[in-house]
PyMOL Python script that loads the backbone (N, CA, C, O; Angstrom):
from pymol import cmd

cmd.read_pdbstr("""\
ATOM      1  N   MET A   1     143.614  64.689 144.591  1.00  0.00           N
ATOM      2  CA  MET A   1     142.843  63.475 144.688  1.00  0.00           C
ATOM      3  C   MET A   1     141.538  63.744 145.402  1.00  0.00           C
ATOM      4  O   MET A   1     141.455  64.575 146.307  1.00  0.00           O
ATOM      5  N   GLN A   2     140.516  63.015 144.971  1.00  0.00           N
ATOM      6  CA  GLN A   2     139.222  63.150 145.616  1.00  0.00           C
ATOM      7  C   GLN A   2     139.086  62.102 146.708  1.00  0.00           C
ATOM      8  O   GLN A   2     139.947  61.235 146.864  1.00  0.00           O
ATOM      9  N   ASP A   3     138.005  62.189 147.454  1.00  0.00           N
ATOM     10  CA  ASP A   3     137.776  61.271 148.568  1.00  0.00           C
ATOM     11  C   ASP A   3     137.689  59.814 148.132  1.00  0.00           C
ATOM     12  O   ASP A   3     138.104  58.927 148.878  1.00  0.00           O
ATOM     13  N   ASP A   4     137.166  59.551 146.954  1.00  0.00           N
ATOM     14  CA  ASP A   4     137.006  58.161 146.509  1.00  0.00           C
ATOM     15  C   ASP A   4     138.281  57.605 145.885  1.00  0.00           C
ATOM     16  O   ASP A   4     138.269  56.478 145.389  1.00  0.00           O
ATOM     17  N   GLY A   5     139.344  58.333 145.892  1.00  0.00           N
ATOM     18  CA  GLY A   5     140.616  57.841 145.389  1.00  0.00           C
ATOM     19  C   GLY A   5     140.876  58.169 143.929  1.00  0.00           C
ATOM     20  O   GLY A   5     141.982  57.932 143.443  1.00  0.00           O
ATOM     21  N   SER A   6     139.893  58.707 143.212  1.00  0.00           N
ATOM     22  CA  SER A   6     140.120  59.033 141.799  1.00  0.00           C
ATOM     23  C   SER A   6     140.789  60.393 141.690  1.00  0.00           C
ATOM     24  O   SER A   6     140.626  61.265 142.544  1.00  0.00           O
ATOM     25  N   ILE A   7     141.517  60.540 140.653  1.00  0.00           N
ATOM     26  CA  ILE A   7     142.217  61.804 140.411  1.00  0.00           C
ATOM     27  C   ILE A   7     141.365  62.640 139.472  1.00  0.00           C
ATOM     28  O   ILE A   7     140.968  62.168 138.406  1.00  0.00           O
ATOM     29  N   ARG A   8     141.084  63.864 139.855  1.00  0.00           N
ATOM     30  CA  ARG A   8     140.282  64.760 139.035  1.00  0.00           C
ATOM     31  C   ARG A   8     141.200  65.799 138.427  1.00  0.00           C
ATOM     32  O   ARG A   8     141.924  66.502 139.131  1.00  0.00           O
ATOM     33  N   LEU A   9     141.159  65.883 137.115  1.00  0.00           N
ATOM     34  CA  LEU A   9     141.988  66.876 136.439  1.00  0.00           C
ATOM     35  C   LEU A   9     141.238  68.196 136.383  1.00  0.00           C
ATOM     36  O   LEU A   9     140.103  68.251 135.909  1.00  0.00           O
ATOM     37  N   GLU A  10     141.850  69.228 136.852  1.00  0.00           N
ATOM     38  CA  GLU A  10     141.251  70.558 136.815  1.00  0.00           C
ATOM     39  C   GLU A  10     141.434  71.155 135.442  1.00  0.00           C
ATOM     40  O   GLU A  10     142.535  71.162 134.893  1.00  0.00           O
ATOM     41  N   GLN A  11     140.348  71.655 134.895  1.00  0.00           N
ATOM     42  CA  GLN A  11     140.463  72.346 133.619  1.00  0.00           C
ATOM     43  C   GLN A  11     140.751  73.810 133.901  1.00  0.00           C
ATOM     44  O   GLN A  11     140.170  74.406 134.807  1.00  0.00           O
ATOM     45  N   PRO A  12     141.633  74.369 133.134  1.00  0.00           N
ATOM     46  CA  PRO A  12     141.936  75.786 133.363  1.00  0.00           C
ATOM     47  C   PRO A  12     140.704  76.641 133.074  1.00  0.00           C
ATOM     48  O   PRO A  12     139.899  76.312 132.203  1.00  0.00           O
ATOM     49  N   GLY A  13     140.568  77.729 133.806  1.00  0.00           N
ATOM     50  CA  GLY A  13     139.434  78.624 133.613  1.00  0.00           C
ATOM     51  C   GLY A  13     139.494  79.316 132.261  1.00  0.00           C
ATOM     52  O   GLY A  13     140.511  79.296 131.568  1.00  0.00           O
ATOM     53  N   LYS A  14     138.392  79.915 131.917  1.00  0.00           N
ATOM     54  CA  LYS A  14     138.321  80.630 130.641  1.00  0.00           C
ATOM     55  C   LYS A  14     139.264  81.829 130.687  1.00  0.00           C
ATOM     56  O   LYS A  14     139.284  82.585 131.658  1.00  0.00           O
ATOM     57  N   ALA A  15     140.025  81.984 129.644  1.00  0.00           N
ATOM     58  CA  ALA A  15     140.975  83.094 129.590  1.00  0.00           C
ATOM     59  C   ALA A  15     140.223  84.422 129.643  1.00  0.00           C
ATOM     60  O   ALA A  15     139.114  84.542 129.123  1.00  0.00           O
ATOM     61  N   GLN A  16     140.828  85.389 130.262  1.00  0.00           N
ATOM     62  CA  GLN A  16     140.232  86.713 130.377  1.00  0.00           C
ATOM     63  C   GLN A  16     140.149  87.352 128.990  1.00  0.00           C
ATOM     64  O   GLN A  16     141.115  87.330 128.227  1.00  0.00           O
ATOM     65  N   LEU A  17     138.992  87.916 128.678  1.00  0.00           N
ATOM     66  CA  LEU A  17     138.809  88.541 127.372  1.00  0.00           C
ATOM     67  C   LEU A  17     139.420  89.929 127.362  1.00  0.00           C
ATOM     68  O   LEU A  17     139.433  90.624 128.377  1.00  0.00           O
ATOM     69  N   SER A  18     139.925  90.322 126.208  1.00  0.00           N
ATOM     70  CA  SER A  18     140.465  91.671 126.077  1.00  0.00           C
ATOM     71  C   SER A  18     139.299  92.650 125.934  1.00  0.00           C
ATOM     72  O   SER A  18     138.155  92.234 125.748  1.00  0.00           O
ATOM     73  N   TRP A  19     139.584  93.927 126.021  1.00  0.00           N
ATOM     74  CA  TRP A  19     138.527  94.927 125.923  1.00  0.00           C
ATOM     75  C   TRP A  19     137.898  94.904 124.536  1.00  0.00           C
ATOM     76  O   TRP A  19     136.708  95.187 124.397  1.00  0.00           O
ATOM     77  N   ARG A  20     138.671  94.574 123.511  1.00  0.00           N
ATOM     78  CA  ARG A  20     138.101  94.495 122.161  1.00  0.00           C
ATOM     79  C   ARG A  20     137.137  93.329 122.041  1.00  0.00           C
ATOM     80  O   ARG A  20     136.080  93.446 121.422  1.00  0.00           O
ATOM     81  N   GLU A  21     137.509  92.194 122.642  1.00  0.00           N
ATOM     82  CA  GLU A  21     136.628  91.026 122.600  1.00  0.00           C
ATOM     83  C   GLU A  21     135.347  91.269 123.396  1.00  0.00           C
ATOM     84  O   GLU A  21     134.264  90.856 122.983  1.00  0.00           O
ATOM     85  N   LYS A  22     135.478  91.939 124.538  1.00  0.00           N
ATOM     86  CA  LYS A  22     134.291  92.276 125.329  1.00  0.00           C
ATOM     87  C   LYS A  22     133.375  93.217 124.551  1.00  0.00           C
ATOM     88  O   LYS A  22     132.155  93.050 124.555  1.00  0.00           O
ATOM     89  N   ARG A  23     133.971  94.212 123.881  1.00  0.00           N
ATOM     90  CA  ARG A  23     133.189  95.150 123.084  1.00  0.00           C
ATOM     91  C   ARG A  23     132.485  94.426 121.946  1.00  0.00           C
ATOM     92  O   ARG A  23     131.323  94.701 121.648  1.00  0.00           O
ATOM     93  N   TRP A  24     133.201  93.493 121.308  1.00  0.00           N
ATOM     94  CA  TRP A  24     132.619  92.744 120.201  1.00  0.00           C
ATOM     95  C   TRP A  24     131.432  91.899 120.684  1.00  0.00           C
ATOM     96  O   TRP A  24     130.413  91.819 119.999  1.00  0.00           O
ATOM     97  N   GLU A  25     131.560  91.272 121.856  1.00  0.00           N
ATOM     98  CA  GLU A  25     130.455  90.480 122.404  1.00  0.00           C
ATOM     99  C   GLU A  25     129.256  91.352 122.744  1.00  0.00           C
ATOM    100  O   GLU A  25     128.119  90.968 122.472  1.00  0.00           O
ATOM    101  N   ARG A  26     129.492  92.525 123.335  1.00  0.00           N
ATOM    102  CA  ARG A  26     128.382  93.437 123.641  1.00  0.00           C
ATOM    103  C   ARG A  26     127.686  93.875 122.362  1.00  0.00           C
ATOM    104  O   ARG A  26     126.457  93.915 122.304  1.00  0.00           O
ATOM    105  N   ARG A  27     128.468  94.203 121.336  1.00  0.00           N
ATOM    106  CA  ARG A  27     127.909  94.641 120.059  1.00  0.00           C
ATOM    107  C   ARG A  27     127.082  93.524 119.421  1.00  0.00           C
ATOM    108  O   ARG A  27     126.003  93.772 118.884  1.00  0.00           O
ATOM    109  N   ARG A  28     127.597  92.289 119.482  1.00  0.00           N
ATOM    110  CA  ARG A  28     126.887  91.143 118.902  1.00  0.00           C
ATOM    111  C   ARG A  28     125.565  90.900 119.630  1.00  0.00           C
ATOM    112  O   ARG A  28     124.543  90.654 118.991  1.00  0.00           O
ATOM    113  N   LYS A  29     125.580  90.967 120.956  1.00  0.00           N
ATOM    114  CA  LYS A  29     124.349  90.784 121.729  1.00  0.00           C
ATOM    115  C   LYS A  29     123.337  91.880 121.410  1.00  0.00           C
ATOM    116  O   LYS A  29     122.141  91.616 121.283  1.00  0.00           O
ATOM    117  N   ARG A  30     123.833  93.121 121.280  1.00  0.00           N
ATOM    118  CA  ARG A  30     122.933  94.226 120.971  1.00  0.00           C
ATOM    119  C   ARG A  30     122.319  94.068 119.585  1.00  0.00           C
ATOM    120  O   ARG A  30     121.136  94.346 119.390  1.00  0.00           O
ATOM    121  N   GLN A  31     123.125  93.621 118.623  1.00  0.00           N
ATOM    122  CA  GLN A  31     122.615  93.442 117.266  1.00  0.00           C
ATOM    123  C   GLN A  31     121.584  92.325 117.214  1.00  0.00           C
ATOM    124  O   GLN A  31     120.589  92.438 116.498  1.00  0.00           O
ATOM    125  N   VAL A  32     121.804  91.259 117.953  1.00  0.00           N
ATOM    126  CA  VAL A  32     120.822  90.169 117.994  1.00  0.00           C
ATOM    127  C   VAL A  32     119.526  90.670 118.610  1.00  0.00           C
ATOM    128  O   VAL A  32     118.444  90.369 118.108  1.00  0.00           O
ATOM    129  N   ALA A  33     119.625  91.432 119.692  1.00  0.00           N
ATOM    130  CA  ALA A  33     118.431  91.970 120.349  1.00  0.00           C
ATOM    131  C   ALA A  33     117.689  92.916 119.409  1.00  0.00           C
ATOM    132  O   ALA A  33     116.459  92.897 119.365  1.00  0.00           O
ATOM    133  N   GLU A  34     118.413  93.741 118.658  1.00  0.00           N
ATOM    134  CA  GLU A  34     117.777  94.658 117.723  1.00  0.00           C
ATOM    135  C   GLU A  34     117.079  93.908 116.597  1.00  0.00           C
ATOM    136  O   GLU A  34     115.995  94.305 116.170  1.00  0.00           O
ATOM    137  N   GLU A  35     117.685  92.832 116.115  1.00  0.00           N
ATOM    138  CA  GLU A  35     117.058  92.029 115.065  1.00  0.00           C
ATOM    139  C   GLU A  35     115.756  91.417 115.567  1.00  0.00           C
ATOM    140  O   GLU A  35     114.740  91.461 114.873  1.00  0.00           O
ATOM    141  N   ILE A  36     115.782  90.849 116.764  1.00  0.00           N
ATOM    142  CA  ILE A  36     114.574  90.238 117.327  1.00  0.00           C
ATOM    143  C   ILE A  36     113.494  91.298 117.502  1.00  0.00           C
ATOM    144  O   ILE A  36     112.333  91.080 117.153  1.00  0.00           O
ATOM    145  N   LEU A  37     113.885  92.446 118.044  1.00  0.00           N
ATOM    146  CA  LEU A  37     112.935  93.529 118.243  1.00  0.00           C
ATOM    147  C   LEU A  37     112.373  94.010 116.914  1.00  0.00           C
ATOM    148  O   LEU A  37     111.182  94.307 116.814  1.00  0.00           O
ATOM    149  N   GLY A  38     113.225  94.092 115.885  1.00  0.00           N
ATOM    150  CA  GLY A  38     112.769  94.522 114.567  1.00  0.00           C
ATOM    151  C   GLY A  38     111.770  93.557 113.967  1.00  0.00           C
ATOM    152  O   GLY A  38     110.778  93.981 113.374  1.00  0.00           O
ATOM    153  N   TRP A  39     112.018  92.255 114.113  1.00  0.00           N
ATOM    154  CA  TRP A  39     111.096  91.260 113.563  1.00  0.00           C
ATOM    155  C   TRP A  39     109.750  91.302 114.262  1.00  0.00           C
ATOM    156  O   TRP A  39     108.745  90.878 113.691  1.00  0.00           O
ATOM    157  N   ILE A  40     109.711  91.803 115.481  1.00  0.00           N
ATOM    158  CA  ILE A  40     108.445  91.907 116.207  1.00  0.00           C
ATOM    159  C   ILE A  40     107.778  93.255 115.951  1.00  0.00           C
ATOM    160  O   ILE A  40     106.580  93.310 115.673  1.00  0.00           O
ATOM    161  N   LEU A  41     108.540  94.338 116.043  1.00  0.00           N
ATOM    162  CA  LEU A  41     107.952  95.674 115.985  1.00  0.00           C
ATOM    163  C   LEU A  41     107.528  96.117 114.586  1.00  0.00           C
ATOM    164  O   LEU A  41     106.507  96.790 114.445  1.00  0.00           O
ATOM    165  N   VAL A  42     108.281  95.759 113.559  1.00  0.00           N
ATOM    166  CA  VAL A  42     107.938  96.224 112.214  1.00  0.00           C
ATOM    167  C   VAL A  42     106.560  95.736 111.786  1.00  0.00           C
ATOM    168  O   VAL A  42     105.758  96.549 111.326  1.00  0.00           O
ATOM    169  N   PRO A  43     106.242  94.442 111.915  1.00  0.00           N
ATOM    170  CA  PRO A  43     104.877  94.023 111.550  1.00  0.00           C
ATOM    171  C   PRO A  43     103.802  94.693 112.402  1.00  0.00           C
ATOM    172  O   PRO A  43     102.727  95.020 111.899  1.00  0.00           O
ATOM    173  N   VAL A  44     104.083  94.898 113.690  1.00  0.00           N
ATOM    174  CA  VAL A  44     103.107  95.565 114.558  1.00  0.00           C
ATOM    175  C   VAL A  44     102.863  96.993 114.078  1.00  0.00           C
ATOM    176  O   VAL A  44     101.720  97.450 114.054  1.00  0.00           O
ATOM    177  N   ILE A  45     103.915  97.691 113.702  1.00  0.00           N
ATOM    178  CA  ILE A  45     103.780  99.065 113.220  1.00  0.00           C
ATOM    179  C   ILE A  45     103.025  99.103 111.904  1.00  0.00           C
ATOM    180  O   ILE A  45     102.162  99.961 111.720  1.00  0.00           O
ATOM    181  N   VAL A  46     103.329  98.189 110.975  1.00  0.00           N
ATOM    182  CA  VAL A  46     102.652  98.166 109.673  1.00  0.00           C
ATOM    183  C   VAL A  46     101.163  97.886 109.850  1.00  0.00           C
ATOM    184  O   VAL A  46     100.330  98.572 109.258  1.00  0.00           O
ATOM    185  N   VAL A  47     100.825  96.892 110.653  1.00  0.00           N
ATOM    186  CA  VAL A  47      99.411  96.566 110.884  1.00  0.00           C
ATOM    187  C   VAL A  47      98.718  97.730 111.587  1.00  0.00           C
ATOM    188  O   VAL A  47      97.579  98.063 111.263  1.00  0.00           O
ATOM    189  N   GLY A  48      99.401  98.346 112.545  1.00  0.00           N
ATOM    190  CA  GLY A  48      98.823  99.509 113.237  1.00  0.00           C
ATOM    191  C   GLY A  48      98.558 100.666 112.291  1.00  0.00           C
ATOM    192  O   GLY A  48      97.531 101.335 112.406  1.00  0.00           O
ATOM    193  N   CYS A  49      99.467 100.913 111.358  1.00  0.00           N
ATOM    194  CA  CYS A  49      99.261 101.987 110.378  1.00  0.00           C
ATOM    195  C   CYS A  49      98.072 101.679 109.474  1.00  0.00           C
ATOM    196  O   CYS A  49      97.291 102.567 109.133  1.00  0.00           O
ATOM    197  N   TYR A  50      97.945 100.401 109.090  1.00  0.00           N
ATOM    198  CA  TYR A  50      96.799 100.017 108.245  1.00  0.00           C
ATOM    199  C   TYR A  50      95.488 100.311 108.967  1.00  0.00           C
ATOM    200  O   TYR A  50      94.588 100.929 108.399  1.00  0.00           O
ATOM    201  N   PHE A  51      95.380  99.866 110.227  1.00  0.00           N
ATOM    202  CA  PHE A  51      94.145 100.101 110.968  1.00  0.00           C
ATOM    203  C   PHE A  51      93.926 101.586 111.244  1.00  0.00           C
ATOM    204  O   PHE A  51      92.780 102.032 111.309  1.00  0.00           O
ATOM    205  N   LEU A  52      94.984 102.351 111.406  1.00  0.00           N
ATOM    206  CA  LEU A  52      94.845 103.798 111.585  1.00  0.00           C
ATOM    207  C   LEU A  52      94.280 104.448 110.333  1.00  0.00           C
ATOM    208  O   LEU A  52      93.392 105.296 110.420  1.00  0.00           O
ATOM    209  N   VAL A  53      94.791 104.054 109.160  1.00  0.00           N
ATOM    210  CA  VAL A  53      94.280 104.608 107.892  1.00  0.00           C
ATOM    211  C   VAL A  53      92.822 104.229 107.700  1.00  0.00           C
ATOM    212  O   VAL A  53      92.008 105.070 107.320  1.00  0.00           O
ATOM    213  N   VAL A  54      92.482 102.966 107.960  1.00  0.00           N
ATOM    214  CA  VAL A  54      91.089 102.524 107.808  1.00  0.00           C
ATOM    215  C   VAL A  54      90.182 103.297 108.764  1.00  0.00           C
ATOM    216  O   VAL A  54      89.086 103.703 108.378  1.00  0.00           O
ATOM    217  N   ALA A  55      90.622 103.504 109.994  1.00  0.00           N
ATOM    218  CA  ALA A  55      89.819 104.245 110.967  1.00  0.00           C
ATOM    219  C   ALA A  55      89.639 105.697 110.550  1.00  0.00           C
ATOM    220  O   ALA A  55      88.553 106.261 110.687  1.00  0.00           O
ATOM    221  N   MET A  56      90.715 106.301 110.039  1.00  0.00           N
ATOM    222  CA  MET A  56      90.600 107.700 109.606  1.00  0.00           C
ATOM    223  C   MET A  56      89.669 107.831 108.407  1.00  0.00           C
ATOM    224  O   MET A  56      88.856 108.753 108.353  1.00  0.00           O
ATOM    225  N   LEU A  57      89.782 106.922 107.451  1.00  0.00           N
ATOM    226  CA  LEU A  57      88.885 106.966 106.293  1.00  0.00           C
ATOM    227  C   LEU A  57      87.449 106.692 106.718  1.00  0.00           C
ATOM    228  O   LEU A  57      86.519 107.301 106.190  1.00  0.00           O
ATOM    229  N   GLY A  58      87.264 105.782 107.665  1.00  0.00           N
ATOM    230  CA  GLY A  58      85.924 105.513 108.181  1.00  0.00           C
ATOM    231  C   GLY A  58      85.335 106.731 108.874  1.00  0.00           C
ATOM    232  O   GLY A  58      84.134 106.977 108.770  1.00  0.00           O
ATOM    233  N   ALA A  59      86.157 107.496 109.577  1.00  0.00           N
ATOM    234  CA  ALA A  59      85.690 108.714 110.242  1.00  0.00           C
ATOM    235  C   ALA A  59      85.298 109.774 109.216  1.00  0.00           C
ATOM    236  O   ALA A  59      84.443 110.616 109.487  1.00  0.00           O
ATOM    237  N   MET A  60      85.923 109.735 108.036  1.00  0.00           N
ATOM    238  CA  MET A  60      85.575 110.685 106.983  1.00  0.00           C
ATOM    239  C   MET A  60      84.440 110.169 106.099  1.00  0.00           C
ATOM    240  O   MET A  60      83.992 110.867 105.189  1.00  0.00           O
ATOM    241  N   GLY A  61      83.980 108.957 106.365  1.00  0.00           N
ATOM    242  CA  GLY A  61      82.837 108.423 105.638  1.00  0.00           C
ATOM    243  C   GLY A  61      83.187 107.738 104.332  1.00  0.00           C
ATOM    244  O   GLY A  61      82.340 107.675 103.440  1.00  0.00           O
ATOM    245  N   THR A  62      84.375 107.232 104.183  1.00  0.00           N
ATOM    246  CA  THR A  62      84.760 106.539 102.959  1.00  0.00           C
ATOM    247  C   THR A  62      85.525 105.261 103.312  1.00  0.00           C
ATOM    248  O   THR A  62      85.752 104.960 104.484  1.00  0.00           O
ATOM    249  N   THR A  63      85.914 104.522 102.282  1.00  0.00           N
ATOM    250  CA  THR A  63      86.659 103.282 102.482  1.00  0.00           C
ATOM    251  C   THR A  63      87.927 103.322 101.637  1.00  0.00           C
ATOM    252  O   THR A  63      88.015 104.119 100.703  1.00  0.00           O
ATOM    253  N   PRO A  64      88.908 102.480 101.945  1.00  0.00           N
ATOM    254  CA  PRO A  64      90.112 102.445 101.115  1.00  0.00           C
ATOM    255  C   PRO A  64      89.805 102.073  99.666  1.00  0.00           C
ATOM    256  O   PRO A  64      90.438 102.598  98.750  1.00  0.00           O
ATOM    257  N   GLY A  65      88.852 101.182  99.448  1.00  0.00           N
ATOM    258  CA  GLY A  65      88.473 100.802  98.088  1.00  0.00           C
ATOM    259  C   GLY A  65      87.920 101.977  97.296  1.00  0.00           C
ATOM    260  O   GLY A  65      88.222 102.135  96.113  1.00  0.00           O
ATOM    261  N   ALA A  66      87.105 102.806  97.956  1.00  0.00           N
ATOM    262  CA  ALA A  66      86.542 103.975  97.286  1.00  0.00           C
ATOM    263  C   ALA A  66      87.642 104.982  96.935  1.00  0.00           C
ATOM    264  O   ALA A  66      87.597 105.600  95.871  1.00  0.00           O
ATOM    265  N   VAL A  67      88.604 105.146  97.798  1.00  0.00           N
ATOM    266  CA  VAL A  67      89.716 106.065  97.536  1.00  0.00           C
ATOM    267  C   VAL A  67      90.536 105.563  96.351  1.00  0.00           C
ATOM    268  O   VAL A  67      90.908 106.346  95.477  1.00  0.00           O
ATOM    269  N   ILE A  68      90.820 104.253  96.319  1.00  0.00           N
ATOM    270  CA  ILE A  68      91.596 103.689  95.213  1.00  0.00           C
ATOM    271  C   ILE A  68      90.824 103.822  93.902  1.00  0.00           C
ATOM    272  O   ILE A  68      91.410 104.122  92.861  1.00  0.00           O
ATOM    273  N   GLN A  69      89.520 103.602  93.952  1.00  0.00           N
ATOM    274  CA  GLN A  69      88.702 103.749  92.748  1.00  0.00           C
ATOM    275  C   GLN A  69      88.707 105.199  92.260  1.00  0.00           C
ATOM    276  O   GLN A  69      88.772 105.441  91.055  1.00  0.00           O
ATOM    277  N   ALA A  70      88.640 106.156  93.174  1.00  0.00           N
ATOM    278  CA  ALA A  70      88.654 107.575  92.795  1.00  0.00           C
ATOM    279  C   ALA A  70      89.993 107.945  92.182  1.00  0.00           C
ATOM    280  O   ALA A  70      90.042 108.709  91.218  1.00  0.00           O
ATOM    281  N   ILE A  71      91.068 107.420  92.723  1.00  0.00           N
ATOM    282  CA  ILE A  71      92.404 107.701  92.158  1.00  0.00           C
ATOM    283  C   ILE A  71      92.503 107.119  90.759  1.00  0.00           C
ATOM    284  O   ILE A  71      93.065 107.747  89.861  1.00  0.00           O
ATOM    285  N   GLY A  72      91.952 105.908  90.565  1.00  0.00           N
ATOM    286  CA  GLY A  72      91.955 105.301  89.237  1.00  0.00           C
ATOM    287  C   GLY A  72      91.163 106.121  88.241  1.00  0.00           C
ATOM    288  O   GLY A  72      91.572 106.233  87.085  1.00  0.00           O
ATOM    289  N   GLN A  73      90.038 106.701  88.648  1.00  0.00           N
ATOM    290  CA  GLN A  73      89.242 107.547  87.749  1.00  0.00           C
ATOM    291  C   GLN A  73      89.971 108.837  87.428  1.00  0.00           C
ATOM    292  O   GLN A  73      89.879 109.335  86.306  1.00  0.00           O
ATOM    293  N   MET A  74      90.689 109.384  88.388  1.00  0.00           N
ATOM    294  CA  MET A  74      91.431 110.619  88.140  1.00  0.00           C
ATOM    295  C   MET A  74      92.560 110.376  87.146  1.00  0.00           C
ATOM    296  O   MET A  74      92.896 111.259  86.356  1.00  0.00           O
ATOM    297  N   ARG A  75      93.149 109.175  87.183  1.00  0.00           N
ATOM    298  CA  ARG A  75      94.223 108.843  86.243  1.00  0.00           C
ATOM    299  C   ARG A  75      93.687 108.583  84.850  1.00  0.00           C
ATOM    300  O   ARG A  75      94.460 108.495  83.896  1.00  0.00           O
ATOM    301  N   GLY A  76      92.389 108.460  84.718  1.00  0.00           N
ATOM    302  CA  GLY A  76      91.807 108.235  83.408  1.00  0.00           C
ATOM    303  C   GLY A  76      91.438 106.800  83.156  1.00  0.00           C
ATOM    304  O   GLY A  76      91.004 106.457  82.056  1.00  0.00           O
ATOM    305  N   GLY A  77      91.599 105.945  84.154  1.00  0.00           N
ATOM    306  CA  GLY A  77      91.234 104.541  84.000  1.00  0.00           C
ATOM    307  C   GLY A  77      89.746 104.353  84.196  1.00  0.00           C
ATOM    308  O   GLY A  77      89.020 105.295  84.514  1.00  0.00           O
ATOM    309  N   SER A  78      89.305 103.128  84.002  1.00  0.00           N
ATOM    310  CA  SER A  78      87.869 102.877  84.152  1.00  0.00           C
ATOM    311  C   SER A  78      87.521 102.355  85.525  1.00  0.00           C
ATOM    312  O   SER A  78      86.352 102.095  85.809  1.00  0.00           O
TER     313      SER A  78
END
""", "prot")
cmd.dss("prot")
cmd.show_as("cartoon", "prot")
cmd.util.cbc("prot")
cmd.orient("prot")
């Protein structure tokens, strides 16, 4: 009983998890973290590679459009 006269029912605590359940929870948390990291890092890497290629071509005095046009001419296109 509490001080105000009401009866408070105690809820039983959370049952102890087995080692398999603990492992499964750790694995699930890790997979969620990897997914979030992947959704952030993959676009950053792709954009970074694009700017790296553009910078390298700029250092060589050409542009991506000129390279694509040269490849098209080598293939026999117009």
